[in-house]
C-alpha positions in Angstrom: 296.9 36.4 24.5 294.0 36.8 26.6 293.6 36.0 30.3 293.2 32.1 31.0 290.4 31.5 33.7 290.1 28.6 36.1 287.6 25.9 35.6 284.4 26.9 37.3 280.9 25.2 37.1 278.9 28.5 38.1 279.7 30.9 35.5 279.2 34.5 36.4 281.3 36.1 34.0 281.5 36.0 30.4 284.7 37.5 28.5 283.6 40.3 26.0 286.9 41.8 25.1 288.6 38.6 23.5 289.3 40.6 19.7 290.1 43.4 21.5 293.5 44.9 23.1 292.8 47.0 25.8 296.0 48.6 26.9 296.9 50.8 29.7 300.2 52.7 29.0 303.1 52.8 31.8 301.9 55.3 34.4 303.9 57.2 37.0 300.9 57.0 39.3 300.7 60.6 40.3 297.0 61.0 39.5 294.5 60.5 42.2 291.4 58.1 42.1 289.4 61.0 42.4 290.4 63.0 39.3 287.3 65.3 39.3 287.7 65.7 35.5 286.6 62.1 35.2 283.9 61.8 38.1 282.2 64.8 38.0 278.9 63.7 40.1 280.1 61.7 42.8 282.9 60.3 44.4 281.9 58.1 47.5 283.2 59.8 50.7 285.2 56.4 51.6 287.9 57.7 49.5 288.6 60.4 51.7 287.6 58.8 54.9 289.9 55.7 54.1 292.7 58.0 52.6 292.7 56.3 49.7 293.0 59.2 47.9 296.8 58.7 47.7 299.5 58.4 44.7 300.0 54.8 43.7 303.2 53.3 42.5 304.5 53.3 39.0 303.0 50.5 36.9 304.4 49.2 33.3 302.4 48.8 30.5 299.4 46.8 31.2 297.0 44.7 29.2 293.3 44.2 30.7 290.4 41.9 30.1 286.7 42.9 30.4 284.0 40.5 31.2 280.3 40.6 31.6 278.2 39.3 34.4 276.1 36.3 33.2 275.4 34.9 37.0 274.6 36.1 40.3 277.4 36.7 42.8 278.9 38.8 45.7 282.4 40.5 44.8 284.3 37.6 46.2 282.6 34.9 44.2 282.8 37.4 41.2 286.6 37.8 41.3 287.6 34.3 42.4 285.9 33.2 39.1 288.8 34.7 37.3 291.1 33.5 39.8 292.1 32.8 43.5 295.4 35.0 43.7 293.6 38.4 43.6 297.3 39.8 43.5 297.2 38.7 39.7 294.4 41.1 38.5 294.0 44.1 40.7 294.4 47.4 39.2 295.9 50.7 40.4 293.7 53.7 41.4 295.6 55.5 38.4 295.2 52.7 35.7 291.6 52.8 36.9 291.4 56.6 36.1 293.2 55.8 32.7 290.9 53.1 31.5 287.9 55.2 32.1 289.7 58.5 30.4 290.8 55.8 27.4 288.0 53.4 27.0 284.8 55.1 28.0 282.7 53.1 25.4 283.7 50.1 27.7 281.7 51.6 30.5 277.9 51.2 30.2 276.0 54.4 29.6 272.8 52.9 31.4 273.7 53.0 35.1 275.1 49.5 35.1 278.4 49.4 37.4 281.6 48.8 36.0 283.6 46.9 38.5 287.5 47.2 39.1 289.6 45.2 41.8 291.8 47.4 43.4 293.9 47.0 46.6 294.2 49.5 49.6 297.4 48.9 51.4 297.2 45.4 51.9 293.5 45.0 51.6 291.8 44.1 48.4 289.0 46.6 47.7 286.4 47.5 44.5 286.0 50.5 42.6 282.5 51.0 41.1 282.1 53.0 38.1 278.6 54.3 37.3 279.2 56.0 33.7 275.9 57.7 33.1 276.2 59.8 36.7 280.1 59.8 36.3 280.1 58.4 39.7 282.6 56.3 41.4 281.9 54.3 44.4 284.2 52.3 46.5 283.6 49.1 48.5 285.7 46.5 50.5 286.0 43.1 49.0 283.8 41.8 51.8 280.4 44.0 50.7 277.7 41.5 50.8 275.4 43.0 48.2 274.7 40.2 45.4 275.1 41.6 42.2 272.7 40.6 39.7 273.7 38.7 36.2 270.8 40.3 34.6 271.8 43.6 35.1 275.1 42.7 32.9 277.5 44.6 35.1 281.1 44.7 33.8 284.0 43.5 35.4 287.9 45.1 34.3 291.1 43.6 35.6 294.4 43.1 34.7 295.5 40.2 32.3 297.6 37.2 33.6 298.5 34.1 32.6 298.1 30.4 34.2 301.4 28.7 34.5 301.6 25.9 32.3 
């Protein structure tokens, strides 16, 4: 079963993984976000400056969804279209690395961002991957840049179900 989304009249995202089972196996959290074998070109300095380069907690097997942007929005607007409870959708550093290793075909080769919601200590943040350059960039959720729907950026997040 795929993620249910909250009702929104200003659609920014369109689910594109509906017929796919994208699974990240249980992980021990020991790999760091700046895995040099994945992100060869560049890793934003914020990963070291903000001490993000730390081991994560272990995670259970996790299903993820992929959405493509069809409307413009800043990070908060993009992710709040999925849910107001970001705790339900964030991925750990290790899960982001594993998705990039396991599903490189879901990362766009044309330099378009793939956005991953994550959590650093108690603050929600976003990891942006540009696969054409094997580049990883980190932003805080409040970052003010407007991402254009016409660029077709992708968003990868942990599946969840709304309580009935």
